[in-house]
N, C-alpha and C positions, 0 to 999 in steps of 0.2 A: 638254814640254807635256802630252801624255799621253792621246790618245783610243785606246781599244782595243775589241776585239770582245767583251769580257767582259760578264757580266751586271751588273746594278746591285745585286745582293744584297750585304749586309754583315752583320757580326755586331752586337754591341751598340753603341748610339750612344756610350755612355761606358763605359770599361772600365779597371779598375785593372790595371796590367801587372806581371808578374813579371820581375825583373831577372835576366838570365842572366850568370853569372860564369864566366870562361874561365881554364883553367890557364895559368900564365905560364912563358915560357922565360927563360933566363938574361939575354938582352939586351933584355928587355921594358922599356919605359918609361924607357929611358936618354935623357935630354934631350940635344939637340944642344949642342956645346961653346959656352960663354959665353952660353947662353940664360938670361935672368932667370927666377928661380923664382917671382916675384910677378906674372907675366903669364899670360894665358889665350889660347891659340891655338885658334881654332875654324874649321871648314870646313863648307860645304854643297855637296851634289851630288845632282842628279836622276840616279839610277842607270840609268834607262831599261831596267829589268828585266834588266840584265846583257847587253844586246845591243850595247854600245858605240854606234857611230853607224850600225848596220845598220838595214835597213828595218823588220823586226819580229822579235821573239825567237822566234816559232814557226818561223821559217825557219832557225834556227841549231841546231846540235847541242849536246848537253850539254857536250861537250868544248870547243867554241868559247866557250860562255858561261863556263865555268870559266877559260879563258885570258883572257877579257875582265875577269873579276873579279880575277884575279891581277895583271893590269896595273894595275887600280884600286888594289889593295892596295899595290903597289910605289910608286905615286904618293903615297898616303896616308902610307906609312912614310917616304918622302923628306921630306915636309912636316912630319911630326911634330906633328899637332894633338893637343890634349887631348880635344876632342869633335868628332865628325863627325855632321852631320845629313844623313839620306838621305831621298829621295823616290823613288817608283816602285821601292820595295825589296821584293823578293819573299820571302815565306815559301815552303815547298814548293808549287810550282805546275806544272801539266801543261805549260804552254807555255814553261817556262824551266828544265827539267832536273830538276824535282821535288826540289829541296833548298833549304835556307834560304840565300839570298844574304847576308843580314845576318850570320848565324853564320859563314859562310865568310870574309867580310871581317874579322870580329872576330878570328878565329883567324889568318888570313894576315897581317894588319897588327898583330898582337899587342896587341889591346885587352883590357882587363880586364872591361868591362861592356857589355851591350847590351840594348836594349828594342826591340820590334817592335810597331807598330800595324797591325792588319789592317782597312783601310777597305773593301776589296772582298774578299768571302769567299763562295765557292760555285762549283759546277761545276768542281771540281778546281783552282780558282785562289784565291790568297791573297796580297794585297800591300797596301802602304800606305807609311807613313812610319816612320822608325826613328832611333835614336841609338846611336852607339858612343862609349865614354868610357873614359879612363884614371882618372877620378875617380869615386867612388861615386855611383850614380844612386839618388835617394831620391824617394818620393812620385810615382812614374811613372804616368802615365795616358794613355790613348788616347781621342780624341774623333773621331767620324765625323760629318761634316756631313750634313744632310738630303738625300734623293735630289734629283737635278737632271737628269732625263732630257732629252735622250738621252745625256748624258755620264756617265761612271762616278763613283762616290762618291769624295770626297776627304776629308781630315781632317788631324789633327795629333797629335803626341805631345809631352808636356811632362814634364820631370823636374827636380828640384832637385839641384844639385851644390855641394860646398864650394869656395870660392875657394882656389886653390893657396897654400899657406903660411898660410892663415887658416881653419882647419877650422870655426870658429864662424860664419863668414860664408857664408850660403846664397844662391844665385842660381838662377833658373829658365832652362832651356834648352828651346827649342821647335824642332821640325822640322815645317813646315807645307807643304801642297800645296793651292793654290787651283784652282778650275775654270778651264779654258783657253778656254772658248768664249764666255762672256757676263759682261760687267761687272756686270750685275744680280745674278747668282748670286754672284760674288765679293764684292759688297757685303754680301749676307746672311751669307756665310761669315766675313768679317772681323768682323762684328758679334758673332757667336757666339764667335770667338776672343778678342775684347776682353773680353766678359763673363766668360769662364772665367779669363783671366789676372788680371782685377781682383779676383776672389775669392781668388787666391793671394797677391797683394800683395807679391811679391818683385821686386827688380831682375831684368830679363829680357833675354835675347838671343833674337831671333826670326829663325830662318834658314829658307830654303826656296825653293821654286819658286812665286813669286807670280803667274806668268803675266800680268804687266803691266809696262810700262816706267815711266818717271818722269813721264808726262803728268799734270800736277797737276790738270787738270780732271776726270779720270775715274778715276784710279788709286786702288785700295784702299791702296796703299802710303802715301799721304799721310793717309788717314783713320786708319790704324793709328798712324802717327807722331804725328799731332795729338792723338788721344784718349788715347794712352798716354805722350805726351811722349818719344818715342823719337828717337834720332839716326839719320840716314841719311848714309852716306858719299858725299859729292860726287855728288848725284843726276843732275847733268847732265854729268858728266865723260865725255870721249871715251875710247874704248879699253877700256871695261868691259862690252861686250856678252857675254852668256853663252849665247846661242842662235844658233849660226852660221847656221842655215838662214834666219833672218829678220834677223840682225844686231841683235837687240834685247837689252836687259838685263832678263831675266826673273827672275833669281835674285838674292836680296838678303839682307843681314845687317843687321838693325836692332837697336839697343841702347839700354838705359836711360841717362839722363844720368849715372849713377854711373860709366860706362865712357868711356874715351878710346880712339879708334882710333890705334894706333901704326903700323899698316900695313894695307893692303887690296889684294888682288891677285886677278885672274882668271887661273887657270892655263891654259896652252896645251895640256895633255895631252888627247889625244882618247881618252877612255874611255867616252864617252856622247854623245848628241846635244846635251847641255848641257856647258858648261865648269864646273869647280868654282870656288868662291870661298873664299878664306881670309883671315882677319884676325887680327891679334894685338891684344889689348886689355889695358889696365891700369885700375886703379881710380883715380878722381880723388882729390885730396888729402882732400876732405871730402865723402864720400858723403851724399846727402840722406836715404837710407833703407837700412838693412841689416837683414836678418833674422838675428838672433843665436840660435843654438841654446843653450838653457839646460839 
């Protein structure tokens, strides 16, 4: 969810991101046996600033946070996703060990590429949303939502990737974190997200901590799905809660109609106060729109 004692300061509202490339080890990017090469496996996780399910990261040592992140990296490596969307992901911050959690995970879980959005920045703190990817990240940008006191700034990162096995087919991947306290703020934030994605006009996968359940009367989930024609996996399905403290399903993966859900799972690993969500996707036989690189 994500209330913190940090300031509400942030960097630029919109920022083009530099993609970090990581050296590869010999066993990097080896797909699990019998896994199709024409599918895409994606994961989303609120990283909780590396504290696992502890009370607050400021109460943990640097060594404890590294252990928590290493456990997260082991989980990610076991699941073998192509792309991971992270929220509450820290760049070097005073309250969580003064090192980049995103880069630590990228190295530990053997990812090739990473981008970090800093939606809160100041007073020795820097954190936001991020993407880890085995596929090249292109046209990566970070967007910070307008201030919403008393809660901290939220936002999203978006980048294009090539579909596995079809390098000319580009899709957009989003990691988003919406405000946790007020539906009115979330409605403003989802409107900004929709406007930005409409300008890119690619098939899209929107992952993250939506901070809302599947209540159709008030949820921004349904506005995003309706206005962008996105698919939601079984919105009323039992057993898909992602925030154990409340028993609610706050973390979601929504996809354009070009994609089909082959599987969808909430992982039981306790590496955060949220559970991770992973889905494997395939392209439908006749996509309605594809962005072809020329």
